[in-house]
C-alpha positions as a printed NumPy array, in Angstrom:
array([[-41.348, -18.761,  -2.409],
       [-38.919, -17.53 ,  -5.063],
       [-38.734, -13.717,  -5.081],
       [-37.236, -11.294,  -7.641],
       [-36.01 ,  -7.774,  -6.763],
       [-35.889,  -4.972,  -9.295],
       [-36.367,  -1.232,  -8.857],
       [-38.094,  -1.682,  -5.471],
       [-40.756,  -4.036,  -7.001],
       [-41.286,  -7.54 ,  -5.694],
       [-42.519, -10.357,  -7.919],
       [-43.276, -13.839,  -6.732],
       [-43.574, -17.046,  -8.689],
       [-47.351, -16.991,  -8.387],
       [-47.344, -13.527,  -9.988],
       [-45.59 , -14.826, -13.084],
       [-48.82 , -16.015, -14.588],
       [-50.4  , -12.566, -14.419],
       [-47.616, -10.517, -15.961],
       [-46.642, -10.274, -19.595],
       [-48.566,  -9.584, -22.732],
       [-49.285, -13.233, -23.515],
       [-51.923, -13.822, -20.927],
       [-51.959, -15.835, -17.744],
       [-49.694, -18.579, -19.082],
       [-47.113, -16.303, -20.666],
       [-43.494, -16.592, -19.365],
       [-41.236, -14.271, -21.48 ],
       [-41.846, -11.33 , -19.136],
       [-40.609, -13.408, -16.189],
       [-37.283, -14.067, -17.88 ],
       [-37.109, -10.402, -18.882],
       [-37.455,  -9.495, -15.212],
       [-34.753, -11.998, -14.238],
       [-32.248, -10.872, -16.874],
       [-32.58 ,  -7.232, -15.846],
       [-32.357,  -7.915, -12.124],
       [-29.539,  -5.878, -10.573],
       [-27.019,  -7.857,  -8.504],
       [-25.109,  -4.79 ,  -7.226],
       [-27.101,  -4.487,  -3.964],
       [-26.607,  -8.198,  -3.357],
       [-22.826,  -7.907,  -3.86 ],
       [-22.643,  -4.911,  -1.534],
       [-24.601,  -6.824,   1.077],
       [-22.285,  -9.824,   0.691],
       [-19.165,  -7.64 ,   0.962],
       [-20.53 ,  -5.903,   4.045],
       [-21.21 ,  -9.242,   5.691],
       [-17.701, -10.427,   4.825],
       [-16.091,  -7.344,   6.396],
       [-18.307,  -7.423,   9.45 ],
       [-17.329, -11.041,  10.103],
       [-13.592, -10.434,   9.422],
       [-11.118, -12.009,  11.758],
       [ -8.023, -10.56 ,  13.316],
       [ -4.956, -12.117,  11.675],
       [ -1.723, -12.825,  13.536],
       [  1.265, -14.168,  11.599],
       [  4.876, -15.262,  12.009],
       [  7.275, -15.585,   9.1  ],
       [ 10.716, -15.55 ,   7.519],
       [ 11.97 , -13.506,   4.566],
       [ 14.984, -12.453,   2.53 ],
       [ 15.667,  -9.683,   0.016],
       [ 17.932,  -7.177,  -1.706],
       [ 18.976,  -3.576,  -0.964],
       [ 19.942,  -0.741,  -3.311],
       [ 21.994,   1.683,  -1.157],
       [ 23.012,   5.292,  -1.815],
       [ 25.629,   6.964,   0.396],
       [ 24.934,  10.678,   0.031],
       [ 28.311,  12.102,   1.093],
       [ 29.064,  15.763,   0.406],
       [ 32.779,  15.207,   0.959],
       [ 33.112,  12.376,  -1.554],
       [ 31.065,  14.366,  -4.071],
       [ 33.713,  17.139,  -3.927],
       [ 36.615,  14.669,  -4.35 ],
       [ 37.33 ,  14.181,  -8.074],
       [ 38.838,  10.732,  -7.435],
       [ 35.439,   9.201,  -6.644],
       [ 32.253,   8.547,  -8.564],
       [ 29.292,   6.651,  -7.121],
       [ 28.271,   3.409,  -8.808],
       [ 25.206,   1.197,  -8.746],
       [ 25.443,  -1.118,  -5.745],
       [ 23.445,  -4.155,  -4.74 ],
       [ 23.479,  -5.559,  -1.207],
       [ 21.655,  -8.464,   0.428],
       [ 19.303,  -8.904,   3.326],
       [ 20.23 , -12.558,   3.842],
       [ 17.632, -13.399,   6.472],
       [ 14.892, -11.784,   8.499],
       [ 11.901, -12.669,  10.635],
       [  8.471, -11.085,  10.757],
       [  5.599, -10.764,  13.2  ],
       [  2.386,  -9.121,  12.07 ],
       [ -1.049,  -8.369,  13.43 ],
       [ -3.891,  -7.177,  11.195],
       [ -7.353,  -5.876,  11.915],
       [ -9.88 ,  -4.517,   9.453],
       [ -8.332,  -1.4  ,   7.897],
       [ -4.96 ,  -1.401,   9.637],
       [ -2.286,  -3.42 ,  11.377],
       [  1.387,  -3.478,  12.287],
       [  4.411,  -5.605,  11.423],
       [  7.869,  -6.019,  13.02 ],
       [ 10.607,  -7.315,  10.715],
       [ 14.016,  -7.748,  12.426],
       [ 16.767,  -8.686,   9.969],
       [ 20.457,  -8.541,   9.132],
       [ 20.668,  -5.628,   6.687],
       [ 23.709,  -4.794,   4.563],
       [ 23.994,  -1.24 ,   3.192],
       [ 26.656,   1.183,   1.93 ],
       [ 27.472,   2.299,  -1.602],
       [ 30.522,   1.529,  -3.715],
       [ 32.496,   4.307,  -5.45 ],
       [ 34.642,   4.092,  -8.559],
       [ 38.227,   5.387,  -8.173],
       [ 39.342,   7.375, -11.229],
       [ 42.871,   8.315, -12.329],
       [ 43.945,  11.743, -13.578],
       [ 42.731,  10.885, -17.091],
       [ 39.252,   9.896, -15.886],
       [ 39.75 ,   6.149, -16.281],
       [ 38.537,   3.581, -13.752],
       [ 41.407,   2.108, -11.735],
       [ 39.75 ,   0.827,  -8.562],
       [ 36.926,   0.914,  -6.059],
       [ 36.092,   2.345,  -2.645],
       [ 33.652,   0.118,  -0.772],
       [ 31.537,   1.507,   2.095],
       [ 30.232,  -1.458,   4.089],
       [ 27.8  ,  -1.361,   7.008],
       [ 26.017,  -4.432,   8.349],
       [ 23.199,  -3.67 ,  10.78 ],
       [ 20.958,  -5.753,  12.973],
       [ 17.859,  -3.797,  12.08 ],
       [ 14.519,  -3.841,  13.918],
       [ 11.853,  -1.994,  11.9  ],
       [  8.462,  -1.333,  13.49 ],
       [  5.855,  -0.51 ,  10.836],
       [  2.268,   0.712,  10.779],
       [  0.13 ,  -0.725,   7.993],
       [ -2.869,   1.066,   6.487],
       [ -4.809,  -1.362,   4.32 ],
       [ -5.678,  -0.127,   0.862],
       [ -7.979,  -3.125,   0.51 ],
       [ -9.265,  -5.882,   2.783],
       [-10.025,  -8.837,   0.562],
       [-10.326, -12.214,   2.209],
       [ -7.195, -13.55 ,   0.464],
       [ -5.169, -10.42 ,  -0.42 ],
       [ -4.181,  -7.277,   1.477],
       [ -2.262,  -4.342,   0.01 ],
       [ -1.041,  -1.839,   2.591],
       [  0.76 ,   1.487,   2.721],
       [  3.581,   1.203,   5.256],
       [  5.389,   3.749,   7.456],
       [  8.126,   2.498,   9.767],
       [ 10.905,   3.441,  12.163],
       [ 14.105,   1.361,  12.09 ],
       [ 16.341,   0.836,  15.118],
       [ 19.752,  -0.337,  13.882],
       [ 22.736,  -1.803,  15.707],
       [ 26.053,  -1.874,  13.824],
       [ 27.492,  -5.38 ,  13.534],
       [ 30.241,  -4.616,  11.006],
       [ 31.391,  -1.343,   9.461],
       [ 34.38 ,  -0.284,   7.404],
       [ 35.512,   1.377,   4.195],
       [ 38.061,  -0.404,   2.015],
       [ 40.062,   0.697,  -1.016],
       [ 41.228,  -1.405,  -3.947],
       [ 43.085,   0.029,  -6.955],
       [ 45.852,  -0.784,  -9.404],
       [ 49.115,   1.117,  -9.792],
       [ 48.167,   4.455, -11.343],
       [ 48.237,   8.232, -10.932],
       [ 45.526,   9.905,  -8.847],
       [ 44.706,  13.547,  -8.178],
       [ 44.51 ,  14.142,  -4.408],
       [ 42.671,  17.273,  -3.185],
       [ 44.979,  19.737,  -1.342],
       [ 43.175,  19.143,   1.982],
       [ 43.589,  15.317,   1.794],
       [ 46.696,  13.691,   3.216],
       [ 48.928,  11.6  ,   0.915],
       [ 49.905,   8.263,   2.538],
       [ 53.568,   7.917,   3.458],
       [ 53.624,   4.184,   2.661],
       [ 56.095,   2.889,   0.068],
       [ 54.94 ,   3.344,  -3.524],
       [ 53.238,   6.73 ,  -3.077],
       [ 55.062,   9.49 ,  -4.952],
       [ 53.81 ,  13.023,  -5.453],
       [ 54.462,  14.687,  -8.825],
       [ 53.38 ,  18.033, -10.29 ],
       [ 50.084,  16.76 , -11.736],
       [ 49.111,  14.037,  -9.272],
       [ 50.274,  11.196,  -7.054],
       [ 51.588,   7.829,  -8.197],
       [ 50.005,   5.053,  -6.112],
       [ 50.847,   1.327,  -5.882],
       [ 48.586,  -1.705,  -6.177],
       [ 46.269,  -1.921,  -3.167],
       [ 43.673,  -4.595,  -2.424],
       [ 40.987,  -4.376,   0.291],
       [ 42.966,  -1.864,   2.342],
       [ 40.915,  -0.711,   5.353],
       [ 40.682,   3.052,   4.927],
       [ 38.025,   3.787,   7.594],
       [ 37.751,   1.175,  10.41 ],
       [ 34.691,   0.23 ,  12.45 ],
       [ 35.85 ,   2.451,  15.337],
       [ 34.991,   5.502,  13.248],
       [ 31.298,   4.504,  12.965],
       [ 28.477,   5.024,  15.446],
       [ 27.187,   1.803,  17.007],
       [ 23.513,   2.836,  16.645],
       [ 21.438,   4.416,  13.908],
       [ 17.778,   5.385,  13.504],
       [ 16.05 ,   5.437,  10.132],
       [ 12.573,   6.172,   8.803],
       [ 10.882,   4.444,   5.883],
       [  7.766,   4.502,   3.708],
       [  6.557,   1.957,   1.192],
       [  4.075,  -0.797,   0.427],
       [  3.507,  -4.331,   1.646],
       [  1.257,  -7.052,   0.234],
       [  0.036, -10.272,   1.835],
       [ -1.295, -13.004,  -0.443],
       [ -2.935, -15.881,   1.412],
       [ -2.445, -19.333,  -0.11 ],
       [ -4.952, -20.796,   2.329],
       [ -6.046, -20.32 ,   5.93 ],
       [ -2.59 , -21.299,   7.241],
       [  0.057, -19.774,   4.921],
       [  0.64 , -16.525,   3.061],
       [  3.323, -14.965,   0.84 ],
       [  4.551, -11.454,   1.647],
       [  6.128,  -8.801,  -0.579],
       [  7.623,  -5.684,   1.006],
       [  9.219,  -2.658,  -0.66 ],
       [ 10.338,   0.505,   1.148],
       [ 12.549,   3.567,   0.813],
       [ 14.662,   3.994,   3.965],
       [ 16.306,   7.261,   5.045],
       [ 19.05 ,   7.408,   7.692],
       [ 18.357,  10.236,  10.131],
       [ 21.921,  10.699,  11.411],
       [ 25.427,  10.643,   9.943],
       [ 26.649,   7.055,  10.565],
       [ 30.165,   8.236,  11.504],
       [ 31.23 ,   9.333,  14.98 ],
       [ 31.438,  13.019,  15.877],
       [ 35.139,  12.741,  16.784],
       [ 35.941,  11.489,  13.297],
       [ 33.845,  14.212,  11.683],
       [ 35.71 ,  16.805,  13.754],
       [ 39.018,  15.487,  12.375],
       [ 37.725,  15.806,   8.811],
       [ 36.32 ,  19.276,   9.472],
       [ 39.76 ,  20.435,  10.663],
       [ 41.409,  19.317,   7.422],
       [ 43.195,  21.984,   5.367],
       [ 46.164,  22.235,   2.958],
       [ 48.394,  22.901,   5.971],
       [ 46.946,  20.1  ,   8.103],
       [ 45.345,  17.642,   5.646],
       [ 42.868,  14.981,   6.768],
       [ 42.093,  11.523,   5.39 ],
       [ 39.001,  12.79 ,   3.497],
       [ 37.195,  15.975,   2.587],
       [ 34.597,  16.92 ,   5.157],
       [ 30.94 ,  16.629,   4.306],
       [ 27.755,  15.345,   5.915],
       [ 26.686,  11.823,   4.991],
       [ 23.284,  10.177,   4.975],
       [ 22.563,   6.575,   4.122],
       [ 19.526,   6.004,   1.914],
       [ 18.492,   2.687,   0.464],
       [ 15.635,   0.944,  -1.287],
       [ 14.88 ,  -2.576,  -0.243],
       [ 12.619,  -5.329,  -1.509],
       [ 11.903,  -8.566,   0.334],
       [  9.843, -11.696,  -0.194],
       [  8.819, -14.136,   2.511],
       [  6.312, -16.658,   3.788],
       [  4.224, -16.462,   6.957],
       [  2.259, -18.851,   9.125],
       [ -1.206, -17.439,   9.746],
       [ -3.053, -17.613,  13.054],
       [ -6.617, -16.328,  12.781],
       [ -8.131, -14.961,  15.953],
       [-11.9  , -15.315,  15.83 ],
       [-14.118, -12.653,  17.328],
       [-16.016, -13.816,  20.382],
       [-19.733, -13.829,  19.684],
       [-22.088, -13.157,  22.57 ],
       [-25.733, -13.779,  21.879],
       [-28.21 , -11.318,  23.327],
       [-30.874, -12.851,  25.543],
       [-33.867, -11.146,  27.076],
       [-34.258, -11.091,  30.861],
       [-38.053, -10.968,  30.594],
       [-39.994, -14.239,  30.453],
       [-41.35 , -15.   ,  27.039],
       [-45.124, -14.766,  27.003],
       [-47.784, -15.565,  24.492],
       [-49.488, -12.672,  22.786],
       [-53.223, -12.701,  22.92 ],
       [-53.327, -11.428,  19.404],
       [-51.508, -14.528,  18.16 ],
       [-53.776, -17.029,  19.941],
       [-56.002, -18.822,  17.551],
       [-59.624, -19.117,  18.611],
       [-61.232, -22.504,  18.248],
       [-63.361, -22.859,  15.168],
       [-67.044, -23.052,  15.926],
       [-68.664, -26.257,  14.847]])
């Protein structure tokens, strides 16, 4: 029997002949009831059933992306030779493992991550004559907690908070500049190599290309970072999904060794050091895109059975009709 719901009233097909101003065979009121029927409770019921039957989702994938690093260095900020510039680095390859339940999940995304900002080298007149390149390549293992902002069947948007454990694969700072005149701070040592000549208003320097200024030995082998951001998972079908991940990552420690920092801290006009001392923190924004293979883990359903034998109610027994 077809049933209509509206404002807690129930109308059946057999009632349609008794409603409406046109008499027992009138139908306009039936269509009026249908057109005004609210579907919101039905949609809520459908959504609740969808969530209650949701599956746990396990996935494996591969991704790549780009990084936008910022080396916040108090020493370089005080040195008038340097000015930070926009830098773009790559995350050439990474792998992901994720596990999602209703409302939350986690994802691990180990990757080769390249960070470190580039600085413009300026002459005494303020012109650009070269570049200082801070390069750090890490094998990074981020572990992230996901809090789902929605739980649609085909799309999940999540707020992400993660901790990154980083191992330094390559690290150095190189300098490239043309022959020019630079203004060295009093506490910074002037190289004794041929071509460097100090004058009253600066230092004449020769052409230099990719000269290693700070080697890997000056960097710590490990780093820990924290990150926040967003991640989205768009399912193509039951087997594959596309992932977008964007986070802001903050280095907790100075990436340089304490012995090297002590050398810089001891720098003075009488005993100059290679750079002005200042704490450094590595911060970077990164965005990645990848694909994942989905494995859906179905919830085990256990039917409830009664231990009591099923009997026949006397009230439901039909008495034989008297002839």
